[in-house]
N, C-alpha and C positions, 0 to 999 in steps of 0.2 A: 225088697222093702225100700221105700223112698227115704232119702236122707232127711234128717230133721233140719228145718230151716234155721239159719243163724239168727241171732238177735238183730243184726243189721237188716236181714231180709224181712223179718217180721215187721219191723218198724217202717221199712220202706213200703210194704204192702199197706200197713195202717195209714200212712200218710197219703198214699195214692187213693185209697178208698175215701178218706176224709175229703180230699180235694175234689174228686169226681162224683162223690155221693152215690156211688154205684159199685157193687161187686163186679157186675158184668163189664162196665167200662174200665175199671181198674185191671181186671184180668186181661182184657184186650190190649191195654197199653203196656202191660208188663210181659205179655206173651205167655200168660198162665191160663189154665182152665178156671172157670168160675168156681168149681168145687175146691180147687187148690187154694184160691183166695179165701173162700169161706172157712176152710180148715185152719189157715194161718191166723185169721182173725179170731177164730175160736180158741186157738192156743194162747193168744194174748189175753183174751177174756178170762180163760181159765187161770192164767198166771196172776192177773190182777183181781180175780174173784168178783168181777162185775161186768155187765154188758157195756160195750164201748159204742155200739151202734143200735139204734132202733131200726128194725127191719120193716120197711113200709111197702105198700102195694107196688110202688114204683120207686126203686132205689132205697137208700139208707140215709140215716141222719145221726149225727153224733149225739150220744147221751151226755148228761152232765159229767159223768166220769170220763167220757171220751174227750169232752172239751178241756177238762183239766189235764189229761194226758197229752193232748196235742202239742203244746209248746215244748214239753219235755222231750217228746219224740222228735220234734224238729231239731232240738239241741243235740240229741244223741246222733241223729243223722249227720249233722254238720260236723260234730267231733269225729265221727267215724270216717267221713270223707277227708277231713284234715289228716287223720292218722294214716289213711291209705296213701295220700299224697306224700307224706313224710317218709313212709316206709318205701314207697317207690323211689323216692330221691335217695334214700339210704342204699338201696340195691344198686342204683346206677352211680353211686359215689357223687351225687349231686348235693349232698348235705351230710350232716353228722359231724363226728369228731374223730380225731386221731391223736392218741397220747403216746409219745415215743420217748425213749431215753437212750443215751449213748455215752460211752467212755470218751475221755477228752480228745485223744488223737483221731478218733472217728469223726469228731466235729471239725477237724481241719480240712477235710476234703470229701470223704465218703458221704457223710450225712448232708452237707450243703448241696451237693450235686443231686442227690435223690430228692431233697426237699424242693429245690428249684423246679425240677421236672414235675413233681407232684402238684405244686401250687399252680403251675401253668395249666395242667390238665384238669385239676379238681379244685378250683378256687373257692368253692362254697363250703369246703370242709374246714372246720376249725381245728387247727393243729396246735398242740401244746407239747413242750419238750422239757425234759429234765437232764441234768448232767451229773456225772460222778462215776465211781468205779462200777465194774460189772456186777459185783455181788449185790450192790444196792439195787440195781435195776432188775436183777433176777428176783429179788425179794418183792419189789413193787409189782412185778409181773404176776408172781404167784398170788399176791393179795388182790389182784384185779384192778390195780391202780395204773397200769400201763397196758396198751394194746400191743406194743412191739418194742423190743429193746435190741440195740446193737451192742454185743458183748464180745470180749476177747478172752482167749484161753491159751495158756502156755503148757498145759499138762499133756497135750497130745490126745485128749479125749473131749468129746462134745460136752458142753455145759449140761449139768444135771437139773432136774426139776422143771424142765420146759420142753418145748418142741424146737430143736435147733435147725436152722437153715444155713448151711455153709455158704459164706460169701467169698472169702479169699484167704490165702496164706501169705503173711507178710514177710518180706525180706527185711534185713536189719542193716543199718549203717552205724558206724562209729563216728560220733561227733568229737572232733579234735580242735584245739586252738589252731588258728590259721598258720602259725609258724611252727607247728609240730613237725617232727622229723618224718612222720608217716603221711603227712598231708600231701595230696596229689597222687597217691598210689591208686592202682586200678582196683585192688582189694587188699585186705589185711587179715592175717591169721590171729586168732586169740592169743596164741603163744607169744606173739610179738608184743602183746600188751600186758604181759604178766607182771611187769614192774610198774605199771601205771597205777595211779590212784583213780578210783572210779567214783563218779557222782551217782549214788544209788537212789532208787525211788522209794526204798524202805529199808528198815533195819534187818529184815529177813530176805536175803538174796533169792531164796527159793520162792518167794512171793512176787518176784519182779520179772522183768524180761530176761534175766540171766538164768532162769530155772533150768532150761535144757542144757545150757552151757555147764552148769554145775554137775548135771548128770553125766556129762561127757568128761568130767575131771578138771575143768577149769574153775579156779577159785579166785575171784576178783579181790583186790585189796581196796576196801571202801575208805575213801577219804572223807566225803561229806554225804549226808542224806538230805535229799530235797525232793519232796513229793510233788511240788508244783512244777509244771512243765517249763514255764518261763524261767523259774529259778535255776533249774538244771542247766539250761542253755547259758545263763549268765555266769554260772560257776565255771563252765567249760571255757567260755570266751575269755574269762579272767585268768586262765591258765591253771586252775585249781584241780583239774582232773579231766577225765574223758567219760563219755556216757554212750549208751545205745539210743538210737533214734529209729523208730519203726517207719516203714515206708509211707504209711498214711500221713505221717507228720513231716516228711522230708521237705515238702514244698513250702512249709511254713517255718522252716528253721531260720535262725538268725543269719544274716549275710556274712557276719564275721566268724563263722564256724566253717571248718572243712569237714565235709561228709564223705567218708570212705566206706564202700560196701564191705561187709564181712565176707570172707571166703565162703563159698557154698558149703564146704564140709564143716564149717564152724558155726554157721548161722543158727542162732536160737530160733526155735519154732514159736510162732504165734498165729493161731487161727482166729479168724473173725467170723462171727455168726450173727444172723438175725434170729432173735428168740421170740416165740409166741407162747401163750399159755398152754401148758400141757392139758389135753383133754377138752379144751375149749374150741369153739368155732371162731376163727378170726373174722372180724367185721370186713365188709367189702372194702372199706378204706384201708384197713391194715393189709389186706391181700394186694390191693393196688400199690401200696407203698413198698411192700416186700418185692414185688416185681421190679420196681424202679431201683431199689437198693441193689438187686442182683445185676441190673444193667450198669449201674454206676460202678459196682465192684469189678465187673468184667472190664470196663474201660480203664480203671486204675491198674488192674493186674496186667493189662496188656501194655 
């Protein structure tokens, strides 16, 4: 059984017959049989409940109903051609949009590298970005308000409620005042920092970068709480305590801080993921950006 013609095909046949005033000529120009053209015109006439062409001894002529339908069919054809062009551009990442979100330290190096490469390769895609904690972006992703989010996790498990794509595992540095007794060391153990006051990112250490250190038995003594990244560094530079700096943010740290790597046996774990909506099909732009994020993450990890 032959497949039913699409609305686009029906109106294309209608317009060709109207222009050539002949079923035979329209069939020849479209590569159809005359009977196929006749059937498709009959489908349209049945749909509209009225003849669209007068059948003449030689050729056909639009009826009054056909003349009324003609400009609408032309408009439909133009809209469908435009839609096809836009969908083709979407498939080739030559148009469309990309909505992304990322936590703050990913914005220091990882996201800018990937965005710069994406803009060079796909300049016609409109990119919008949000910033904030990972929980916020996972909620936006689940609500359909983001196409992709760069999120971090310290639990040792991939983030839930999304499709996670692992990017990298971050090493950690301790940020110290430049004159600190441990500044300049090749690495430092957490036990050597037991008496230090810590500048914490929140009132609950288990919700911060210190989570896995707590699980290992280390309990930091919190001096001040500063959620803002710049504020944390300012407190350390003023000698008010020490703090952890993840590798993604190390290149943007203040020059008046000393960054010392934590010993590998003590390093708190933080995994960085790109997250896409669970159960959804990522757009071509999101897939292209994901590939560039992976390239950027590999370069930073190396």
